[in-house]
matplotlib code that plots the C-alpha trace (Angstrom):
import matplotlib.pyplot as plt

x = [-12.3, -10.6, -13.8, -13.7, -10.1, -11.2, -14.4, -13.1, -10.1, -12.4, -15.4, -12.4, -10.9, -14.8, -15.4, -12.5, -13.4, -16.5, -15.2, -12.4, -15.5, -17.9, -14.4, -14.8, -17.1, -16.1, -16.8, -20.2, -21.2, -20.1, -21.8, -25.2, -25.8, -24.0, -26.8, -29.6, -27.6, -28.0, -31.1, -32.8, -31.2, -32.0, -35.1, -36.1, -34.5, -35.6, -37.4, -36.4, -38.2, -41.2, -39.2, -40.8, -41.8, -44.9, -43.9, -47.0, -46.8, -49.3, -50.1, -50.3, -54.1, -53.8, -53.9, -51.5, -53.4, -54.2, -50.3, -49.4, -52.2, -50.1, -46.6, -48.1, -49.0, -45.0, -45.7, -43.2, -44.7, -44.0, -45.3, -45.4, -46.9, -49.7, -46.8, -45.0, -47.3, -48.1, -43.8, -42.7, -45.7, -44.3, -41.5, -42.1, -40.6, -43.5, -46.6, -49.4, -49.6, -52.6, -55.2, -58.5, -60.9, -63.3, -66.1, -69.3, -68.8, -65.5, -62.9, -60.0, -58.4, -56.0, -53.7, -52.2, -49.7, -52.0, -48.2, -46.6, -45.7, -46.7, -50.0, -53.0, -51.1, -50.6, -54.0, -55.4, -52.8, -53.5, -57.8, -57.3, -55.6, -57.0, -60.6, -59.5, -58.2, -56.0, -59.4, -62.4, -63.9, -63.2, -66.2, -64.6, -64.4, -61.5, -61.6, -59.0, -58.3, -55.3, -52.7, -52.5, -49.1, -47.6, -44.9, -41.4, -42.5, -41.0, -37.6, -37.3, -38.2, -35.3, -32.9, -32.9, -32.4, -29.1, -28.6, -28.5, -26.1, -23.4, -23.7, -23.1, -20.1, -18.3, -18.3, -17.4, -14.6, -13.4, -14.3, -12.6, -10.1, -8.7, -9.2, -6.8, -4.0, -4.3, -3.8, -0.8, 0.4, 0.1, 2.5, -0.5, -1.0, 2.7, 1.7, -1.1, 1.0, 3.3, -0.1, -2.3, -4.5, -4.7, -4.7, -8.4, -9.3, -8.6, -10.4, -13.6, -13.3, -13.3, -16.2, -18.4, -17.6, -19.1, -21.8, -23.0, -23.4, -25.2, -28.4, -28.8, -27.4, -30.3, -32.8, -32.2, -32.6, -35.3, -37.7, -36.1, -37.5, -40.5, -41.0, -40.6, -41.2, -43.5, -41.1, -42.0, -40.8, -43.6, -41.2, -40.2, -38.1, -36.2, -35.1, -33.7, -32.0, -30.5, -29.6, -28.2, -26.1, -24.8, -23.6, -21.8, -20.2, -19.3, -18.4, -15.8, -14.0, -13.1, -11.8, -10.0, -8.0, -7.3, -6.2, -3.4, -0.6, -1.3, 1.6, 0.0, -3.6, -2.9, -2.0, -5.5, -7.3, -6.7, -7.1, -11.2, -11.3, -10.5, -12.8, -15.7, -15.1, -16.7, -19.6, -20.6, -21.0, -22.0, -23.7, -26.8, -27.0, -28.2, -29.5, -31.1, -28.5, -30.7, -29.3, -25.9, -25.4, -26.4, -22.5, -22.0, -24.8, -23.8, -20.7, -21.5, -24.8, -21.5, -20.8, -21.3, -22.9, -25.2, -25.8, -27.2, -28.9, -31.2, -31.7, -32.7, -34.9, -36.4, -37.4, -38.6, -40.2, -41.5, -41.9, -39.8, -39.2, -36.4, -36.1, -36.3, -32.9, -31.3, -28.8, -28.0, -27.2, -25.3, -23.2, -22.7, -21.7, -18.7, -17.6, -18.0, -16.0, -13.5, -12.5, -12.1, -10.3, -7.7, -7.9, -6.6, -4.0, -2.8, -2.8, 0.6, 1.0, 3.5]
y = [-39.1, -36.3, -35.5, -38.1, -38.6, -35.1, -35.8, -38.8, -36.1, -33.7, -36.1, -38.0, -34.9, -34.1, -36.9, -36.6, -32.9, -34.3, -37.2, -35.2, -33.0, -36.0, -36.7, -33.6, -33.4, -29.4, -28.1, -30.1, -28.1, -24.8, -25.8, -26.9, -26.1, -22.8, -21.2, -23.2, -22.1, -18.3, -18.6, -20.0, -17.2, -14.1, -15.3, -15.4, -12.5, -10.1, -8.0, -7.3, -6.4, -3.6, -0.4, 1.6, 4.3, 3.2, 4.1, 5.3, 6.3, 9.1, 9.4, 12.9, 13.8, 13.7, 17.3, 18.2, 18.9, 15.1, 14.5, 16.6, 15.4, 12.2, 13.4, 15.4, 11.7, 10.5, 8.9, 8.5, 9.6, 10.5, 10.6, 7.9, 7.5, 5.1, 2.7, 2.1, 2.2, -1.9, -2.7, -0.1, -2.3, -5.3, -5.1, -3.4, 0.0, 1.3, -0.3, 1.6, 3.9, 5.7, 7.6, 9.4, 7.1, 7.2, 5.6, 7.5, 8.4, 6.9, 9.5, 8.3, 4.5, 2.8, 0.3, -2.3, -6.3, -8.2, -10.3, -7.5, -7.2, -3.8, -4.0, -3.7, -1.8, 1.0, 0.6, 1.4, 4.6, 5.8, 5.4, 6.5, 9.7, 11.1, 10.8, 12.2, 15.3, 16.7, 17.9, 16.8, 14.5, 14.9, 13.3, 11.5, 7.6, 5.7, 2.4, -0.1, -2.5, -5.6, -5.1, -8.0, -8.7, -8.7, -11.1, -10.0, -7.8, -9.6, -9.9, -13.4, -12.6, -10.3, -12.4, -16.1, -14.8, -12.9, -16.4, -17.9, -15.1, -15.4, -19.8, -19.3, -17.0, -18.4, -21.8, -21.1, -19.2, -22.0, -25.1, -23.5, -21.1, -22.6, -26.4, -25.5, -23.9, -27.1, -29.0, -27.1, -26.7, -30.8, -31.3, -32.8, -29.8, -30.7, -34.6, -34.0, -31.3, -34.4, -36.4, -35.8, -33.2, -29.8, -26.6, -26.0, -29.9, -29.2, -25.7, -26.8, -30.3, -27.9, -25.7, -28.4, -30.0, -27.2, -26.5, -30.4, -29.3, -26.2, -27.4, -29.0, -26.0, -23.8, -26.7, -26.7, -23.1, -22.9, -25.7, -24.3, -20.9, -22.3, -24.8, -22.9, -19.4, -19.4, -17.8, -18.4, -18.0, -16.1, -16.4, -18.6, -21.7, -22.0, -18.5, -19.1, -21.4, -19.3, -16.5, -19.2, -21.2, -17.0, -16.4, -19.6, -18.8, -15.1, -16.4, -19.6, -17.4, -15.2, -17.8, -19.5, -15.6, -15.7, -19.1, -18.0, -17.1, -17.9, -20.3, -21.1, -21.8, -18.9, -16.7, -17.3, -17.6, -13.7, -12.8, -14.4, -12.9, -9.6, -9.9, -11.3, -8.6, -6.1, -7.8, -9.2, -5.3, -3.7, -6.3, -7.1, -9.9, -9.0, -5.3, -3.5, -1.8, 1.7, 2.7, 3.6, 7.4, 7.4, 7.5, 4.2, 2.8, 3.1, 1.7, -1.2, -2.3, -3.2, -5.8, -9.3, -10.8, -7.2, -8.2, -11.7, -10.6, -8.4, -11.1, -13.5, -11.0, -10.4, -13.5, -15.1, -12.5, -10.6, -13.2, -10.8, -11.8, -12.6, -9.4, -7.0, -8.8, -8.3, -5.8, -8.1, -10.7, -8.6, -7.6, -11.9, -12.3, -9.7, -11.1, -14.6, -13.9, -11.5, -13.3, -16.7, -15.2, -13.5, -16.2, -19.5, -16.8, -15.8, -19.8, -21.6, -25.1, -24.7]
z = [-49.6, -48.4, -46.6, -44.7, -43.1, -42.9, -40.4, -38.7, -37.2, -36.1, -35.0, -32.8, -31.0, -30.5, -28.4, -26.1, -25.5, -24.3, -22.5, -20.4, -20.0, -18.3, -15.9, -14.1, -11.2, -10.4, -14.1, -14.6, -11.3, -13.0, -16.1, -15.0, -11.6, -10.5, -12.6, -11.3, -7.7, -8.9, -10.4, -6.6, -4.9, -7.2, -8.1, -4.3, -2.9, -5.9, -5.8, -2.5, 0.5, 0.6, 1.8, 4.7, 2.5, 0.3, -3.7, -5.5, -9.5, -10.3, -13.8, -16.0, -15.2, -11.7, -10.3, -8.0, -5.3, -5.2, -4.8, -2.1, -0.1, -0.2, -0.3, 3.2, 4.3, 4.0, 1.0, -2.0, -4.7, -8.4, -12.1, -14.1, -18.1, -18.4, -20.5, -18.0, -15.4, -15.3, -15.7, -12.7, -10.7, -11.7, -10.7, -7.5, -8.3, -7.4, -4.7, -6.3, -9.6, -8.9, -12.4, -12.8, -13.5, -17.0, -14.7, -14.0, -9.8, -10.0, -9.2, -8.6, -9.8, -7.9, -9.4, -7.7, -8.3, -6.2, -5.4, -4.5, -1.0, 0.0, -2.5, 0.1, 2.0, -0.8, -2.2, 1.2, 2.1, -1.1, -0.9, 3.0, 1.8, -1.2, 0.6, 3.4, 4.3, 7.2, 9.0, 7.0, 4.5, 0.7, -0.7, -3.2, -4.7, -5.1, -6.5, -6.7, -9.2, -10.4, -12.1, -15.1, -15.4, -19.0, -19.3, -19.0, -16.3, -13.0, -12.0, -12.4, -16.5, -16.7, -15.1, -16.5, -20.5, -18.5, -17.1, -19.7, -21.8, -18.8, -19.1, -22.7, -22.1, -19.3, -20.6, -23.9, -22.5, -20.2, -22.2, -25.3, -24.3, -21.4, -22.3, -25.1, -23.0, -21.1, -23.7, -24.4, -21.3, -21.1, -24.2, -26.0, -28.5, -29.9, -29.9, -32.2, -34.5, -34.6, -36.0, -39.4, -37.0, -39.0, -36.7, -38.3, -36.8, -33.6, -33.3, -34.5, -32.3, -29.9, -30.7, -32.0, -28.1, -26.8, -29.2, -28.4, -24.6, -25.3, -25.6, -22.2, -20.6, -22.2, -22.1, -18.3, -17.8, -19.8, -17.8, -14.5, -14.6, -16.4, -13.7, -10.7, -11.5, -14.3, -16.7, -20.4, -23.8, -26.3, -29.2, -31.6, -30.0, -33.3, -33.2, -30.2, -30.9, -33.8, -31.0, -29.1, -31.9, -32.5, -29.0, -28.4, -32.0, -31.2, -27.4, -28.7, -30.9, -28.4, -26.7, -29.5, -29.9, -25.7, -26.6, -29.0, -27.5, -23.4, -22.4, -19.7, -16.7, -15.0, -18.4, -19.4, -16.4, -16.4, -19.6, -18.8, -16.2, -17.7, -20.6, -18.6, -15.6, -18.0, -19.1, -16.1, -15.0, -17.8, -20.0, -18.1, -16.5, -13.2, -13.9, -16.8, -18.9, -18.8, -15.8, -17.1, -18.4, -22.8, -23.5, -21.8, -22.7, -26.5, -26.4, -24.2, -26.8, -29.0, -26.8, -27.6, -24.4, -24.5, -27.9, -26.6, -23.1, -25.8, -27.9, -25.3, -23.2, -27.2, -27.4, -24.4, -22.5, -25.8, -28.1, -30.9, -34.5, -36.5, -38.4, -34.7, -33.7, -36.8, -34.8, -32.4, -34.0, -37.0, -33.5, -32.6, -35.9, -36.4, -33.1, -34.0, -37.7, -36.8, -33.7, -35.1, -38.0, -36.4, -33.3, -36.2, -37.2, -34.0, -33.0, -31.9, -30.9, -28.5]

ax = plt.figure().add_subplot(projection="3d")
ax.plot(x, y, z, "-o")
ax.set_aspect("equal")
plt.show()
């Protein structure tokens, strides 16, 4: 009997939150429309137009004489490992990669990504300057090969999981944290307190209303990325759902914690912006965190959005298994438990 009574208030409060969301067109745009706008804009804008200087990668076995010849021709040359060459080409950080050929009668192989803007120019220039010195013809044979792209090497492959993570973060913080404070400022929490509703039932209903919206958000971005840009989910959809749930709980708990003592909408807005700004900048939504100093990378790795983005990219781009995601899931779990417990202790009705 008590369980039936407990489900009633939670279910009714959850429906109340969903109806409020549906009646707010602006909120619907920021939840569903804005991530798609970002995906289109950044997907078309990156990689940026090819550089005026052709960038060439040389694998370690290419002699320094060939490297100097390309440098003297005005090309930007750097050494690149065999394992990272395809990724550099796919991300258009290099326009061509030169390696020694294993085929008899062929001296060098020039590898390019056929979709890249500078692919043909890079291959032509490299072949020309390797085969021809300043005033003499070298009897070198240089062949061109095309890159077979691996999943997850394009910028859009990197971007879509980051947008999913960003959307889960902002949706939870605003949908949970701001909503609770809005109820407080409108004196609705005081009215609910006079009813048989308990604080835990209210917090569960707000979090549950958020969780019911999440599948549509994630499916919309995944489907959009697949249909428009060919982004494929390489891993398990069930594991993807588990990671999404873990991330949503972590950020919902953070929203409850921030709303516990906030007195008005201005305060909670400032707190949400204060919390989200470091993660928007440092958790690898638009750019890889590998560019940060090593010490800073260790710090940002424990942010919930960093853990969520790492797990999402592992599943979507690389087909990661559950055993590969133990650390990100552990970080999200700690954030979820700690913030919900702290938020419940700090929560006040008025």
